[in-house]
C-alpha positions as CSV (number, residue, x, y, z in Angstrom):
1,M,-22.6,-47.6,1.6
2,Y,-24.6,-44.5,2.3
3,Y,-28.3,-44.5,2.8
4,M,-30.7,-42.8,0.4
5,S,-34.5,-43.2,0.6
6,E,-34.6,-42.8,-3.2
7,K,-31.9,-42.5,-5.7
8,N,-33.3,-39.2,-6.8
9,A,-34.0,-37.7,-3.4
10,S,-35.9,-34.5,-3.6
11,T,-33.7,-32.7,-1.0
12,P,-30.0,-33.3,-0.2
13,S,-30.8,-33.8,3.5
14,Q,-32.8,-37.0,2.6
15,R,-29.4,-38.6,1.7
16,F,-28.7,-38.7,5.4
17,K,-30.2,-41.4,7.7
18,Q,-31.3,-39.0,10.4
19,A,-30.8,-35.3,9.8
20,N,-30.9,-34.2,13.4
21,R,-29.2,-37.1,15.3
22,K,-26.4,-34.8,16.6
23,V,-26.6,-31.1,16.7
24,S,-23.6,-28.9,17.3
25,G,-25.6,-26.4,19.3
26,S,-23.3,-23.5,18.5
27,G,-24.6,-20.2,17.1
28,S,-23.5,-19.8,13.5
29,E,-24.2,-18.1,10.2
30,L,-26.5,-19.7,7.7
31,I,-25.2,-20.2,4.2
32,S,-26.4,-21.9,1.1
33,L,-24.3,-24.2,-1.2
34,R,-24.8,-25.8,-4.5
35,L,-23.0,-29.1,-4.7
36,A,-22.7,-31.8,-7.3
37,P,-24.7,-35.0,-6.6
38,E,-21.5,-37.0,-6.4
39,L,-20.2,-34.7,-3.7
40,L,-23.5,-34.9,-1.7
41,E,-23.3,-38.7,-1.9
42,Q,-19.7,-38.6,-0.5
43,L,-20.8,-36.2,2.3
44,A,-23.8,-38.5,3.1
45,E,-21.5,-41.5,3.4
46,I,-19.2,-39.6,5.8
47,G,-22.1,-38.2,7.8
48,N,-24.0,-41.5,8.0
49,E,-20.8,-43.4,9.2
50,Q,-20.5,-40.9,12.1
51,G,-24.2,-40.4,12.8
52,L,-24.0,-36.7,11.9
53,S,-26.5,-34.3,10.3
54,M,-25.7,-32.8,6.9
55,S,-24.8,-29.4,8.5
56,D,-22.5,-31.0,11.0
57,T,-20.9,-33.2,8.4
58,I,-20.1,-30.2,6.2
59,R,-18.7,-28.3,9.2
60,L,-16.5,-31.4,10.1
61,V,-15.2,-31.8,6.5
62,L,-14.4,-28.1,6.2
63,A,-12.7,-28.0,9.5
64,R,-10.5,-31.0,8.6
65,G,-9.7,-29.4,5.2
66,L,-8.8,-26.0,6.8
67,R,-6.5,-27.5,9.5
68,A,-2.8,-26.6,9.1
69,P,-0.8,-29.5,7.7
70,Q,1.3,-31.4,10.2
71,K,5.0,-31.2,10.0
72,G,6.4,-33.6,7.4
73,T,3.2,-33.6,5.3
74,K,2.0,-31.5,2.4
């Protein structure tokens, strides 16, 4: 189960146990997203399982989703 300090956390990053545990360190562009609370909860669960910050979790999930499918899968 993911960690949340409060059910109605005032900022999405509060859904993550420790926002800066791992930092990618690469220079990148800053963007802003609006995400449904359910999606933020799913991202927090993934990030907390792997000890990642919110930004690193979003980058990881996007990279996984953008990978070319392997042969034999759709």
